[in-house]
C-alpha positions as CSV (number, residue, x, y, z in Angstrom):
1,M,-25.1,3.5,2.0
2,E,-22.3,1.2,1.0
3,E,-24.6,-1.1,-1.0
4,K,-25.9,1.8,-3.0
5,I,-22.5,3.0,-4.3
6,E,-20.4,-0.2,-4.4
7,G,-19.6,-1.0,-8.0
8,S,-21.2,2.3,-9.3
9,F,-19.6,5.1,-11.3
10,V,-19.1,7.1,-8.1
11,D,-17.3,4.1,-6.5
12,S,-15.1,3.8,-9.6
13,I,-14.0,7.5,-9.8
14,E,-13.5,7.7,-6.0
15,G,-11.2,4.6,-6.2
16,E,-9.4,6.0,-9.2
17,F,-8.9,9.4,-7.4
18,S,-7.5,7.6,-4.4
19,Q,-5.0,5.7,-6.5
20,K,-3.9,8.8,-8.3
21,V,-3.3,10.8,-5.1
22,S,-1.5,7.9,-3.5
23,H,0.8,7.6,-6.6
24,L,1.4,11.4,-6.7
25,I,2.5,11.6,-3.1
26,S,4.5,8.3,-3.0
27,D,7.8,10.1,-3.4
28,F,7.2,12.4,-0.5
29,Q,7.9,11.0,3.0
30,N,6.4,14.0,4.8
31,I,2.9,13.8,3.2
32,E,0.2,11.4,4.5
33,F,-2.9,10.8,2.5
34,L,-5.9,10.3,4.8
35,D,-8.2,8.3,2.5
36,Y,-11.6,8.4,4.1
37,Y,-13.4,6.9,1.2
38,N,-11.7,3.6,1.3
39,N,-12.4,2.8,5.0
40,S,-15.3,2.3,7.4
41,L,-16.8,5.7,6.7
42,K,-18.7,4.0,3.9
43,S,-20.7,2.2,6.6
44,L,-22.1,5.5,8.1
45,A,-25.9,5.5,8.7
46,D,-28.1,6.8,6.0
47,S,-29.1,9.6,8.4
48,T,-25.6,11.1,8.1
49,F,-26.0,11.7,4.3
50,Y,-27.6,14.5,2.3
51,D,-27.6,12.4,-0.8
52,Y,-25.8,9.2,-2.0
53,Q,-22.3,10.9,-1.9
54,H,-22.5,14.0,0.3
55,L,-22.7,14.2,4.1
56,N,-25.3,16.3,5.8
57,G,-24.5,18.4,8.9
58,K,-24.5,15.4,11.3
59,G,-22.2,13.5,9.0
60,G,-20.0,16.5,8.5
61,T,-19.6,16.9,12.2
62,Y,-18.6,13.2,12.5
63,L,-16.1,13.5,9.6
64,V,-14.4,16.5,11.2
65,K,-14.0,14.5,14.5
66,I,-12.6,11.6,12.5
67,C,-10.2,13.9,10.6
68,L,-9.0,15.5,13.8
69,L,-8.4,12.1,15.4
70,G,-6.4,11.1,12.3
71,F,-4.5,14.3,12.4
72,Y,-3.5,14.1,16.0
73,K,-2.6,10.4,16.2
C-alpha cells in the first residue's frame, strides 16, 4: 500500500498530524507518542486494508497486537 499513498494528500496530512502531536507532547516526559503511521506498518499487505487508509479486521487485529507489544515493552 505504501506506493499508493506516498506523496499523496493523505500522506501529507498524516505527517503533519504526527509532527503536531510530537510537538504538543514534547514538554511532557511521561507521555510517549506511538506513531504507527511513520513506521513499517505502511508495508502491510494489501489484504489487511479495507481501503487505501483504513485497516480491515485482519489488519486491525495485527495493529492491536503491535500496539500491545509497544505498550508492554
